[in-house]
N, C-alpha and C positions, 0 to 999 in steps of 0.2 A: 714439446709437441703434445704429449699426453694431457698436459694441463689445458692447452687450448681446446682439445677435443672435448674434454670434460666440461669446460666452461661453455662451449658451444652447445653441448647436449643439454645443459641446465637451462640456457637461454631458450632453446627450442621447447623444452617442457613448459617453461613459464609462459611462453607465447600460446601454447595449446590450452593450458589452464585458463588463461585470460580470455581466449576466444570462447571457450566453453561457458565461462561465467557470463560473458556478454550475451551468448546465445540463449541462456536461461532467463535473462532479464530483458523485458520488453516494456518500454514506456508507452502508456496509453494516451491517446489524444482525446479531445473533448467528446467526440462522437462515441468512441469506444467506452468512455467512462459512463456516459448516459445510457448506453446499451446494457450495462450491468444491472440496471434496475428496471422493473421491480425485481426484488430478490430477497432471500432470507440468508443471513450469513452468521457464521461464528467468527468473532473477531478477537484479536489480542491487542489490548491497549495497556502499555507499560507492564506487560506480563499478566494482566488480568483478562479473564474470559468474559466477553460480552456477546450476547445474542441480539441481533437487530434485524429489522425488516425495513427495507427502503422501498418506497412506492413512487410511481411516476407522479409528477407534480411536486416532488420535493419533501414528502412527509417521511419521517423516521419514527420508529418505535423500537426501543431497546430495553433489554433486561440484563441486570447484573446484580449479584448478591441478594436476590429475592426482591429487588426493587425495579420499578419501571420508570423510564423517562421518555419524553417525546421531544422531537426536534425537527430540523429541516436539513436538507442537503441541496446543493446546487453546484453547477460547474462554472468556474470563473476562468476564462482563458482555457488552459488545458490542465487546470487543477481542480480537484474535488474539494469542496468546502462543506463543512458540517458544523452545526451548532445545536447543542442540547440545552433544554430549559434549565435543568438542574446540574448536570454533570459538567458542563462548561460555563454554567451561569449565563447562557445566551451568547457567550463569546464565540465568534466564528473562527474555526481552525481550517486552514487550507493547505493542501499538499499535492505534489505531482504523484501520479499513480503508476506503478510499474507491476508487471506480472513477473513473479519470481517463483518458478516451479509451479506448485498448485495454489499459491497464495497471491493475492493482490496486496501491494504495500504502498501506503501513502506516506510520503516524506516531505519535510520542508527543509529549510536551510540549517536548522538545528538538529535534524536527524529524523528517525522513523517516528511517525505519529501513530500508525495503526496498521495492522495486518488483518486481512479478512479473506 
């Protein structure tokens, strides 16, 4: 009997942690993504710090390692898509956006693309 009570307690704790993690994560729809811009953000891309400004109309300006790049952003379905002239060589990267604590996180099927 003590084993069953301990097991039940562990399951209850796991359920609470799971609900807390879900409550801290909110997936954004197309309208919410568009409402993020215009804005200035600090981002993390593969562990590197990037500063960028996103403007209405799809214009991006970014700075990292003392270099600047320009690009575009747009929303496709409910995913944020970004393409940089140099950094992505014009290739479009798209991901769903979720709010995780104080950060927005864009992820695709392969994993996290960007946190900002």
